[in-house]
C-alpha positions in Angstrom: -10.1 -7.5 -10.4 -10.4 -6.3 -14.1 -13.1 -7.2 -16.4 -15.1 -6.0 -19.5 -18.9 -4.5 -19.6 -19.7 -7.6 -21.9 -18.2 -9.9 -19.9 -20.3 -8.3 -16.7 -23.4 -8.9 -19.0 -22.9 -12.3 -19.5 -24.3 -12.6 -16.0 -26.4 -9.4 -15.9 -29.2 -8.4 -17.4 -28.7 -4.7 -18.0 -29.0 -1.8 -19.9 -26.9 0.7 -17.7 -24.2 2.7 -18.7 -20.5 1.5 -18.0 -20.5 5.1 -16.1 -23.9 4.0 -14.2 -22.0 1.0 -13.4 -19.1 2.1 -11.9 -21.0 5.1 -9.8 -23.3 2.2 -8.5 -20.4 -0.4 -7.5 -18.7 2.3 -5.8 -21.8 3.4 -4.0 -22.0 -0.5 -2.6 -18.7 -1.2 -1.3 -17.0 -2.2 -4.4 -14.3 0.8 -4.8 -13.9 1.4 -8.9 -10.1 2.8 -9.3 -10.8 3.2 -13.3 -12.6 2.7 -15.9 -10.9 2.8 -19.6 -11.8 2.1 -23.0 -9.3 -0.1 -25.1 -10.9 1.4 -28.2 -10.4 5.2 -27.3 -6.6 4.9 -28.2 -7.7 3.5 -31.5 -10.2 5.0 -32.5 -8.8 6.9 -35.6 -7.5 3.8 -37.1 -10.4 2.2 -39.8 -10.8 -0.9 -41.8 -9.4 -0.4 -44.9 -8.7 -2.4 -48.4 -5.7 -2.2 -50.3 -6.8 -1.6 -54.3 -2.9 -2.0 -55.8 0.4 -2.8 -54.7 3.7 -1.9 -56.8 7.2 -2.2 -56.0 9.1 0.9 -55.0 11.4 2.2 -57.2 13.9 3.4 -55.0 13.6 0.4 -52.6 13.2 -3.6 -53.1 11.8 -4.3 -49.9 9.2 -1.7 -50.0 5.6 -1.5 -51.9 3.7 1.5 -52.6 -0.1 0.9 -52.1 -3.3 2.6 -53.1 -5.8 1.8 -49.8 -9.5 2.8 -49.4 -10.4 3.4 -45.8 -14.0 4.6 -46.8 -13.2 8.3 -48.2 -11.2 7.2 -51.2 -7.9 6.0 -52.7 -4.7 7.3 -50.7 -1.0 5.9 -51.2 0.5 4.2 -48.5 4.0 3.3 -48.8 4.3 -0.3 -46.8 7.3 -2.3 -46.0 5.1 -5.6 -44.7 5.8 -8.9 -46.8 2.0 -9.8 -46.9 1.1 -6.6 -48.5 -0.9 -7.2 -51.3 -3.9 -6.0 -54.0 -7.2 -7.2 -52.4 -6.1 -7.3 -48.7 -8.3 -6.3 -46.0 -6.5 -4.7 -43.1 -6.0 -1.9 -40.5 -5.2 1.6 -41.7 -3.9 4.7 -39.8 -4.3 8.1 -41.5 -1.9 10.9 -40.8 -2.1 12.3 -37.0 -2.9 9.3 -35.4 -1.1 7.8 -32.6 0.4 4.7 -32.7 0.9 3.2 -29.8 2.9 -0.1 -30.3 5.6 2.3 -32.1 5.6 5.6 -29.9 4.7 7.9 -32.8 2.2 10.0 -34.3 1.3 9.7 -38.2 1.8 12.3 -40.3 2.6 13.2 -44.6 6.0 12.1 -45.2 8.4 11.2 -48.4 9.9 7.5 -47.9 12.6 7.1 -50.4 11.3 9.9 -52.3 7.4 8.7 -52.4 4.8 10.3 -50.8 3.2 8.4 -48.1 0.2 9.3 -46.3 -0.4 7.1 -43.3 0.5 3.3 -42.8 -1.2 -0.2 -42.8 -0.8 -1.4 -39.0 0.5 -4.7 -37.8 -1.1 -6.5 -34.5 2.0 -5.4 -32.5 2.0 -1.6 -34.2 -1.5 -1.7 -32.2 -0.5 -3.3 -29.0 -3.5 -5.8 -29.4 -0.8 -9.0 -29.5 3.1 -9.7 -30.2 2.7 -10.5 -33.9 4.8 -8.4 -36.0 5.9 -10.4 -39.4 3.0 -8.5 -41.4 0.1 -6.4 -41.2 -3.0 -7.4 -40.0 -5.3 -9.2 -42.3 -9.1 -8.8 -41.9 -11.8 -11.2 -43.3 -12.8 -10.0 -46.8 -16.5 -8.9 -46.1 -15.0 -6.7 -43.1 -16.9 -3.4 -43.8 -14.7 -0.9 -45.3 -14.4 2.8 -43.4 -15.5 1.1 -40.1 -13.6 1.8 -36.8 -11.8 -1.1 -36.5 -12.2 -0.8 -32.8 -15.9 -1.6 -33.5 -15.1 -4.1 -36.0 -12.8 -5.9 -33.5 -15.0 -5.6 -30.5 -12.4 -3.7 -28.7 -14.3 -1.3 -27.5 -15.3 -2.6 -24.4 -15.2 -0.7 -21.1 -12.9 -2.1 -18.8 -13.4 -1.7 -14.9 -10.3 -2.0 -12.3 -12.3 -2.6 -9.2 -10.4 -2.7 -5.5 -12.2 -6.0 -3.5 -11.6 -5.6 0.4 -10.6 -8.8 1.6 -13.2 -9.4 3.3 -15.6 -9.8 0.1 -14.0 -13.4 -1.5 -17.5 -13.6 -3.5 -16.3 -10.9 -5.5 -13.4 -12.1 -6.6 -15.4 -13.3 -9.8 -17.2 -11.3 -12.5 -20.6 -13.5 -11.2 -20.2 -12.3 -7.8 -19.8 -8.5 -8.6 -23.0 -9.1 -10.8 -24.9 -10.4 -7.8 -24.0 -7.1 -5.7 -25.2 -4.9 -9.0 -28.3 -7.0 -9.3 -29.2 -6.6 -5.7 -28.5 -3.2 -5.9 -30.9 -2.4 -8.9 -28.5 -2.4 -12.1 -30.5 -5.6 -13.6 -31.4 -8.9 -13.4 -28.7 -11.5 -12.5 -29.0 -14.4 -14.8 -29.5 -17.8 -14.4 -26.4 -19.9 -14.3 -26.1 -22.3 -16.5 -24.4 -25.3 -15.7 -22.5 -27.7 -18.5 -23.7 -31.4 -18.1 -20.5 -33.5 -19.4 -20.9 -37.1 -19.0 -18.0 -39.5 -18.1 -17.3 -42.0 -20.5 -14.4 -43.9 -19.0 -13.2 -44.4 -15.4 -10.5 -41.7 -14.4 -6.8 -42.9 -14.8 -5.3 -41.3 -11.9 -6.6 -41.7 -8.6 -6.7 -39.1 -5.7 -5.9 -39.2 -2.5 -6.1 -36.6 0.3 -3.3 -37.3 3.4 -3.5 -33.6 4.5 -7.1 -33.1 5.3 -6.5 -30.1 7.5 -4.9 -28.2 4.3 -7.0 -29.7 1.6 -10.4 -31.0 3.2 -12.1 -31.6 -0.8 -10.2 -32.5 -3.9 -12.0 -33.1 -6.8 -10.9 -34.1 -10.4 -11.4 -36.1 -13.9 -9.5 -36.6 -17.0 -10.0 -35.5 -20.4 -8.3 -37.4 -23.2 -7.5 -36.2 -27.0 -7.9 -32.5 -26.3 -6.1 -30.2 -29.0 -4.3 -27.3 -26.8 -4.2 -24.5 -29.4 -4.7 -21.0 -29.3 -7.5 -19.8 -27.5 -10.6 -18.4 -29.0 -10.5 -14.4 -29.7 -13.5 -13.9 -27.2 -11.1 -15.8 -24.6 -7.9 -14.1 -25.3 -9.6 -10.5 -25.2 -11.1 -11.2 -21.9 -8.0 -12.1 -20.5 -6.2 -9.2 -21.9 -8.3 -6.6 -20.3 -8.2 -8.4 -17.1 -4.5 -8.2 -17.1 -3.9 -12.1 -18.1 -1.3 -12.8 -21.1 -3.1 -15.9 -22.8 -0.7 -19.0 -23.1 -2.6 -22.0 -24.4 -6.4 -23.0 -24.2 -6.3 -25.3 -21.6 -4.6 -22.8 -19.6 -6.4 -19.7 -20.3 -9.7 -21.6 -19.9 -8.7 -22.4 -16.1 -7.8 -18.5 -15.7 -10.7 -17.4 -17.4 -13.1 -19.9 -14.9 -11.1 -18.2 -11.6 -11.8 -15.0 -13.2 -15.4 -15.7 -14.3 -16.5 -17.4 -11.0 -13.9 -17.1 -8.8 -12.6 -20.9 -8.7 -9.0 -21.3 -8.9 -8.3 -25.2 -10.7 -5.2 -26.7 -12.5 -4.5 -28.8 -15.2 -2.0 -31.5 -15.3 -0.7 -33.2 -18.2 -1.2 -37.1 -17.6 2.1 -38.3 -19.4 3.6 -36.3 -17.0 2.5 -38.0 -14.1 3.6 -41.3 -11.8 0.9 -42.6 -10.5 -1.7 -41.1 -8.9 -1.9 -37.3 -7.4 -2.1 -37.1 -3.7 -3.0 -33.7 -1.7 -0.6 -34.1 1.3 1.9 -32.1 3.7 5.0 -31.3 2.4 8.0 -33.2 3.2 11.2 -32.1 4.7 13.9 -30.9 2.1 11.4 -31.7 -0.9 11.3 -28.7 -3.6 9.0 -28.1 -6.5 10.0 -26.1 -9.6 6.9 -23.6 -10.1 5.7 -22.5 -13.1 7.1 -18.9 -12.6 10.6 -20.4 -13.1 11.5 -20.7 -9.4 12.7 -23.2 -7.2 10.9 -22.9 -4.0 11.9 -25.2 -0.5 9.0 -26.5 1.0 8.3 -27.2 4.4 6.1 -29.9 6.4 2.9 -26.8 7.2 2.8 -26.8 3.4 0.0 -28.5 1.7 1.6 -29.6 -1.8 -0.4 -31.7 -4.7 2.4 -34.6 -5.7 2.3 -38.1 -7.4 4.2 -41.0 -6.5 7.4 -39.7 -7.4 7.5 -36.1 -6.5 5.9 -32.6 -5.9 3.6 -31.2 -8.8 2.0 -28.1 -6.7 2.0 -25.8 -4.3 -1.8 -26.3 -3.3 -3.8 -23.1 -3.9 -1.3 -21.4 -4.6 1.0 -22.4 -7.8 1.3 -25.5 -10.4 4.6 -26.8 -11.0 6.6 -26.9 -14.4 7.6 -30.2 -14.7 3.8 -31.4 -15.1 2.3 -28.4 -16.7 0.1 -28.5 -20.4 2.2 -27.7 -23.1 0.8 -27.2 -26.9 1.4 -30.7 -27.3 -0.4 -32.1 -24.2 -3.3 -34.6 -25.5 -4.5 -35.7 -21.9 -5.4 -33.9 -19.1 -6.2 -34.0 -15.8 -8.1 -31.7 -13.9 -8.1 -30.6 -10.2 -10.9 -28.7 -8.4 -10.0 -28.6 -4.6 -10.8 -26.8 -1.6 -7.7 -25.4 0.4 -7.8 -24.2 3.9 -7.5 -20.2 3.8 -5.4 -20.2 7.0 -2.8 -22.9 5.8 -2.9 -20.6 2.0 -2.4 -17.6 3.7 0.9 -19.3 6.2 2.5 -20.6 3.1 2.1 -17.7 0.6 3.9 -15.6 3.3 6.3 -18.4 4.3 7.4 -18.4 0.4 6.8 -15.1 -0.3 5.1 -16.4 -3.3 1.9 -14.4 -4.4 -0.4 -15.6 -7.7 -4.1 -14.9 -8.3 -5.0 -18.6 -7.2 -3.7 -17.5 -3.6 -5.4 -14.2 -3.2 -8.7 -16.2 -3.6 -8.0 -19.1 -1.5 -7.0 -17.2 1.5 -9.8 -15.3 1.1 -11.7 -18.2 0.9 -13.5 -19.6 -2.2 -17.3 -21.0 -1.9 -16.8 -24.4 -1.1 -19.8 -25.5 -2.2 -18.8 -24.7 -6.0 -16.5 -27.6 -6.4 -18.7 -29.4 -8.7 -20.2 -26.8 -10.5 -16.9 -25.3 -11.3 -15.5 -28.7 -12.6 -18.4 -29.0 -14.7 -18.1 -25.6 -16.1 -14.1 -26.2 -16.4 -15.0 -29.3 -18.3 -17.4 -27.8 -20.4 -15.2 -25.0 -22.1 -12.5 -27.2 -22.3 -14.5 -29.9 -24.4 -16.2 -27.3 -26.0 -13.0 -25.5 -27.3 -10.5 -28.3 -27.2 -12.1 -30.8 -28.3 -11.6 -34.5 -26.3 -13.8 -36.9 -24.3 -14.0 -36.7 -20.4 -14.0 -39.5 -17.7 -15.9 -39.8 -14.6 -15.5 -37.9 -11.6 -13.4 -38.8 -8.8 -14.7 -37.1 -5.6 -12.2 -37.0 -2.4 -13.3 -35.7 0.8 -15.8 -33.5 1.7 -15.4 -29.5 1.8 -17.1 -27.6 4.5 -20.5 -26.6 3.3 -22.4 -26.2 6.6 -24.5 -23.2 6.4 -24.2 -20.7 9.3 -27.7 -19.4 11.1 -28.0 -15.7 12.0 -31.0 -14.3 14.1 -32.1 -11.7 12.5 -34.3 -9.1 13.6 -35.2 -6.3 10.9 -35.6 -3.4 13.4 -32.1 -3.6 14.1 -31.4 -2.2 10.5 -32.8 1.3 12.1 -31.3 0.9 15.5 -27.3 -0.1 14.2 -27.2 1.2 11.0 -29.4 4.4 10.9 -31.3 4.0 7.8 -35.2 3.3 7.6 -36.0 0.0 5.5 -39.1 -1.6 5.3 -39.1 -5.3 6.2 -40.1 -6.3 3.0 -37.6 -4.3 1.1 -34.8 -5.5 3.7 -35.8 -9.5 2.7 -35.9 -8.6 -0.8 -31.8 -7.6 -0.5 -31.1 -10.1 1.2 -32.6 -12.6 -1.3 -31.0 -11.1 -3.9 -27.4 -11.5 -2.5 -28.2 -15.0 -1.5 -29.1 -15.1 1.7 -32.4 -17.3 2.7 -34.9 -16.3 5.4 -36.1 -19.0 7.6 -38.4 -17.6 10.1 -36.6 -15.2 12.0 -33.5 -16.7 11.5 -31.4 -16.5 8.2 -29.0 -18.7 6.2 -25.8 -17.7 4.9 -24.6 -18.5 1.7 -21.5 -20.7 1.5 -19.9 -18.1 -0.9 -20.3 -15.3 2.4 -17.7 -16.5 4.9 -17.3 -13.1 5.8 -21.0 -12.7 7.6 -21.3 -14.0 11.1 -23.9 -11.9 13.0 -27.0 -9.7 12.9 -24.5 -6.4 12.6 -23.1 -7.9 9.4 -26.6 -8.0 8.0 -26.8 -5.0 8.8 -24.2 -3.7 6.9 -25.3 -6.0 3.6 -28.8 -3.8 3.6 -27.4 -0.6 4.4 -24.6 -0.7 1.5 -27.2 -2.2 -0.9 -29.9 0.9 -0.3 -27.2 3.0 0.3 -24.9 4.5 2.6 -26.1 8.0 1.2 -29.5 7.7 2.7 -28.4 7.8 6.2 -29.6 10.6 7.4 -26.8 13.1 9.2 -27.8 13.6 12.6 -26.4 15.7 15.2 -25.7 14.4 18.6 -27.5 15.7 21.6 -25.7 18.5 23.6 -26.3 18.7 26.9 -27.1 22.0 28.8 -24.3 24.0 30.9 -20.9 24.0 30.3 -18.9 21.1 28.2 -17.0 18.5 30.3 -13.4 18.3 28.9 -13.2 14.9 27.2 -9.5 15.7 25.7 -6.7 14.0 27.7 -3.5 15.7 29.2 -1.4 13.9 26.6 -3.8 14.5 23.6 -3.3 18.4 25.0 0.4 18.4 24.8 0.5 16.5 21.7 -1.9 19.6 20.5 0.1 22.4 22.1 3.6 20.7 20.6 2.4 20.5 16.8 1.2 24.1 17.0 4.1 25.4 18.9 6.5 23.3 16.2 4.6 24.7 13.1 4.8 27.9 14.4 8.4 27.8 14.5 8.4 26.6 10.7 8.8 23.1 11.4 7.0 21.1 8.6 5.1 18.2 10.0 6.1 14.5 8.6 4.2 11.4 9.2 6.2 8.2 8.4 5.8 4.3 9.0 6.1 3.2 12.0 7.6 0.2 10.2 11.2 0.2 9.7 14.0 -2.6 8.6 16.0 -4.4 10.8 19.3 -2.6 9.9 17.5 1.0 10.5 16.3 -0.3 14.1 20.1 -2.3 14.7 21.5 1.5 14.2 19.1 3.6 16.3 19.0 0.9 19.6 17.6 -2.6 17.9 14.7 -4.4 17.1 12.3 -5.5 20.1 8.8 -5.6 18.3 9.0 -7.7 15.0 6.3 -8.1 12.4 5.0 -11.7 12.2 3.0 -10.5 8.8 5.5 -7.8 7.5 4.8 -5.7 3.9 8.2 -6.1 2.9 11.6 -6.8 4.4 12.1 -2.7 4.6 8.9 -2.9 6.9 10.1 -5.6 9.1 10.1 -4.1 12.8 8.7 -1.6 14.6 10.7 1.6 15.0 12.3 2.4 18.5 13.1 5.8 17.3 11.7 8.4 14.8 14.6 9.5 13.2 15.4 6.3 10.2 11.6 7.6 9.0 12.5 11.1 9.3 16.1 11.0 7.9 14.6 9.1 4.8 12.0 11.9 4.2 15.1 14.6 4.2 16.9 12.8 1.7 14.3 12.2 -0.5 13.6 15.9 -0.6 17.0 17.1 -0.8 17.7 14.8 -3.7 14.4 16.4 -5.7 15.6 20.2 -5.2 15.3 21.1 -1.5 17.8 22.7 0.2 17.0 23.3 3.7 14.8 21.0 5.5 12.9 21.6 9.1 11.1 18.5 10.1 8.9 17.2 12.9 6.9 14.6 13.8 4.7 13.0 16.4 4.5 9.4 16.9 5.5 6.5 18.9 8.6 4.7 19.0 8.5 1.2 20.5 11.0 0.0 23.4 11.0 -3.3 25.1 8.6 -2.5 28.3 5.9 -0.1 26.3 5.1 2.5 23.4 6.2 6.0 23.9 5.0 9.1 22.7 7.8 11.1 21.2 8.3 14.4 19.2 11.5 14.6 17.0 12.8 17.2 14.9 15.7 17.0 12.5 17.5 19.9 10.6 19.7 19.1 7.9 20.6 21.2 4.8 21.4 25.0 4.9 20.5 27.0 7.6 21.4 30.2 5.9 21.8 30.8 1.9 25.3 32.0 0.9 25.2 35.8 0.7 27.7 39.0 -0.2 28.4 39.3 3.7 29.1 35.2 5.0 30.3 34.2 1.6 29.3 30.4 1.5 25.9 28.8 2.9 25.6 28.0 6.6 24.5 24.8 7.9 22.9 24.1 11.0 24.7 23.1 14.1 23.8 21.6 17.7 23.0 25.0 19.1 20.5 25.2 16.8 18.5 21.8 17.9 19.1 22.9 21.3 16.9 26.0 20.6 14.0 24.3 19.0 14.1 21.4 21.9 14.0 24.5 24.5 11.3 26.4 22.9 9.2 23.1 22.1 9.7 22.4 26.0 8.5 25.4 27.5 5.2 25.3 24.9 4.3 22.4 26.4 4.9 23.4 30.2 8.0 21.9 31.1 9.8 24.3 33.6 12.8 25.1 31.6 14.2 26.8 34.0 15.0 24.0 36.0 16.2 21.8 33.5 19.9 20.4 33.4 22.3 19.3 30.9 24.0 16.1 30.7 26.8 15.1 28.4 25.8 11.3 27.1 22.9 11.7 25.0 23.5 8.3 23.7 24.9 6.3 20.9 22.7 7.5 18.1 24.4 11.2 18.8 27.8 12.6 18.1 29.4 12.2 21.6 31.1 15.7 21.7 28.0 17.9 19.9 24.9 16.3 21.8 23.5 16.5 25.3 20.3 15.6 27.2 18.0 18.0 29.1 16.5 16.5 32.4 14.8 17.4 35.5 17.4 15.5 37.2 19.6 12.5 35.7 16.4 10.1 36.0 14.3 12.3 34.7 15.4 13.1 30.8 12.9 15.1 29.1 15.0 15.6 25.7 18.2 14.7 24.0 19.7 17.0 21.3 22.6 17.9 19.0 24.3 16.1 16.0 23.8 12.5 14.8 26.8 10.4 14.9 28.8 10.2 11.9 28.1 6.5 11.8 24.5 6.8 12.0 24.3 9.4 9.3 25.8 7.2 6.9 23.8 4.3 8.0 20.5 6.4 7.5 21.7 8.0 4.4 21.3 11.0 5.8 23.1 14.2 4.9 26.2 15.4 6.7 26.1 17.4 9.6 22.1 16.4 10.5 21.0 17.7 13.7 18.1 16.6 15.5 16.1 16.3 18.9 14.1 14.0 20.5 11.2 15.1 23.1 9.9 12.3 25.5 6.8 13.1 26.0 5.8 10.3 28.6 8.5 11.9 31.0 7.2 15.4 30.8 6.0 16.1 34.6 2.5 17.0 35.2 1.3 20.4 35.5 0.8 21.7 39.3 -1.6 24.0 38.1 -4.3 21.3 37.0 -7.6 22.6 38.3 -6.4 25.6 40.1 -6.5 29.5 38.5 -3.6 30.7 37.0 -1.9 33.6 39.4 -2.6 37.3 38.7 0.2 38.7 36.6 2.0 41.3 39.4 4.8 42.8 37.6 7.8 44.1 40.1 7.3 47.9 40.9 11.2 48.6 41.1 13.5 48.0 38.2 16.2 45.1 38.1 19.6 45.5 38.7 22.4 43.3 36.4 25.8 42.3 37.8 28.4 41.0 35.8 31.1 38.1 37.1 34.0 36.8 35.3 35.3 33.7 36.7 38.5 31.3 35.8 37.0 27.9 35.5 39.0 24.8 35.4 38.3 23.2 31.7 35.9 20.4 33.0 33.3 22.1 34.2 29.8 22.6 32.6 28.6 26.5 32.0 25.4 25.2 33.1 26.7 24.0 36.0 28.3 27.4 36.8 25.1 28.8 36.2 22.9 26.7 38.3 25.4 27.4 41.2 24.9 31.2 40.8 21.4 31.0 40.8 21.5 28.9 43.8 23.4 31.5 45.8 20.5 33.5 46.4 16.9 32.3 45.6 15.0 35.2 46.4 17.3 38.0 44.6 18.4 36.3 41.9 16.0 36.0 39.5 18.1 35.0 36.2 21.9 34.3 35.4 23.5 34.0 31.8 27.1 33.1 30.2 27.6 36.1 27.7 31.5 35.5 27.4 33.8 32.9 26.8 37.7 33.5 26.8 40.8 31.1 26.7 44.1 32.7 27.2 47.2 31.8 29.0 45.7 32.1 32.4 43.0 29.3 31.4 39.6 29.1 30.6 37.3 32.4 31.4 33.4 32.3 31.8 31.7 35.9 32.3 28.2 35.4 33.8 25.6 38.3 34.0 23.3 38.2 36.7 20.1 39.6 37.1 19.1 40.8 40.8 15.4 42.2 41.1 14.6 43.9 44.4 11.3 43.4 46.1 9.4 46.3 48.3 12.8 48.1 48.4 15.7 48.5 46.2 19.4 47.4 47.1 21.6 49.1 49.3 25.2 48.8 48.4 25.9 46.5 51.7 23.1 44.0 50.0 24.6 44.2 46.9 27.9 43.5 48.0 26.7 40.6 50.4 25.0 39.1 47.4 28.2 39.4 45.6 30.1 37.3 48.3 27.4 34.5 48.2 27.8 34.3 44.4 31.7 34.6 44.4 31.5 31.4 46.9 29.0 29.2 45.2 31.6 29.6 42.1 34.6 28.7 44.3 32.8 25.5 45.1 32.9 24.3 41.8 36.8 25.2 41.5 36.1 28.7 40.1 37.8 31.9 40.9 37.2 35.4 40.7 39.2 36.8 38.3 40.4 40.3 38.7 
């Protein structure tokens, strides 16, 4: 919502500066995103008079002017056709930046004649589109005055972010009302012009869809002159980000921004019969004012004549009945549309507009007559014409809500101590009426439902900074832990990942249907998505991390080590997951290895095992399973589990198909840790056993086996460790050799004696058990 300071002062009697108003607006919950002054950019430009104008000696289309901008005559070369002696225009001196031409003026020779600045056009100063000649001002314009001040362009512009619940602040008057309640000034009385109707309205109004359009008011105005709007309206519309079109259209837009009351004007000569607010019919279409044609559905409310649809009710008017410069007879529409219907229609059509943003929040249902009167008064004042009698159909929901209110609730619920009289004064200034122990909510405050809302109103106007900081009471003794096991695990994993050099990413939980299909399919679809790229809840965190990786690599990063802890959304539930992704170069190129080396599946496995161990998962008991799923490379990935039914992680290289669909770097590796599958700790509530290091030195023995090619190394290691669970404390593969005799794996076995050292016979027995365990898997001891 944008507006100027002078516009605000039409409704608010105040002597506050723009900075003071901006600070107060933010303090009462209307966040100011910025305050700009267009005059700052035009500060160097001054009102100047052309003293003489002579033909350029070297160019037929150029003139050499003598210009007075209040500091004596200066020579300027100008090519504008309307440049002449006596003209009063706008002069830019050397050093001034011309926004429309994106250049800084300097003293220059043009065809051999020195020019010390320029006379400017409207487009060069970005205050309009005209560029046929230089600006012509009134003859009595004060020479030497700053042009921005003279033209009223030094008016600060506020840009305020209006939250969805504050429909009353979608107009300048509503913002002025809040400021008045906060002590920034006094709210000026609203003047409603009285324009009597002098003839019956020639256009009949009907309502056939009261659920979508409960009330429809209108009147005709004949004999209007739809020319150019007055400069004050055009300046305010431009400040608000609107493009001036024509007087009638500009006035409807101005009333919408001024009072939050959208309306529409039809060219009566383009209508066939009366206007009806009805539900759209199957197969109907409408050509909207934005030049696009929209297919309508039966749940949408439209305004139609006897022949066709002319208006998507409450969202956008139609091109075929819109007013033009030649329009002389118009029909005004001021209606109340149901917010829920507007929101549903706008979403279905993917159509946004200023009118929709107000109707779907809920405009004031009691402001139809006043809005129509203000609109009529401005049109008759600016465009002339004669107004008809008002036609009213339906009844807007104007019943005011009653809320019980006890002033003591403000301190109990809001934490701020405000006297009862002060509370009543605040509510009164905001438009609430006190009736005994009840408060009547104004019709423009659809968001107020209960006593807590009234406390919020008082607290924000009094000042949230007035709420004292009060520490919570501390109970004596040792505090009871409040963190859950799941939160504890996530905290440990986050710290462990950061310690290992992984960077945490936070990505959207919403992804596109195509991305969801690539990683398992979309189950949770959003009813009201932000965009097509955020339509479903993610079944995996991989798409978000892949996108983040691509963005970073495109901006010059050479190595990415990202992780994220979040939720993946499956058909039956949402599940907590840690996903890490490694891409780019693991090691840069150097004189020893030559070219840079990338990550591989084993790097992802190392990170996964380290994080699992940090989370308390018994890593030594993990088994390796080959099939990691469709998202993973079939030969370069695996799953880790405490058995086939308890899979705690997947790791490896992503499938080439998935890499292509996600636009991830080639060779990207990743790991997923399924936090919901982690076993619960058995030591909860128990003391950690004392550390008792072994008193005797461990013994290592090496074994080499010929093994079948299909036997996994993990299976061999697990079998060997199980050969003697008391004596064997570790086993690992340290060599792999494939020759003419077959595949050979060498295993280092660590033996830990207990109370006494192993004898030769005991070591031989253990070796026999190790060999027997390997032979059960088809392995044979290598001689």
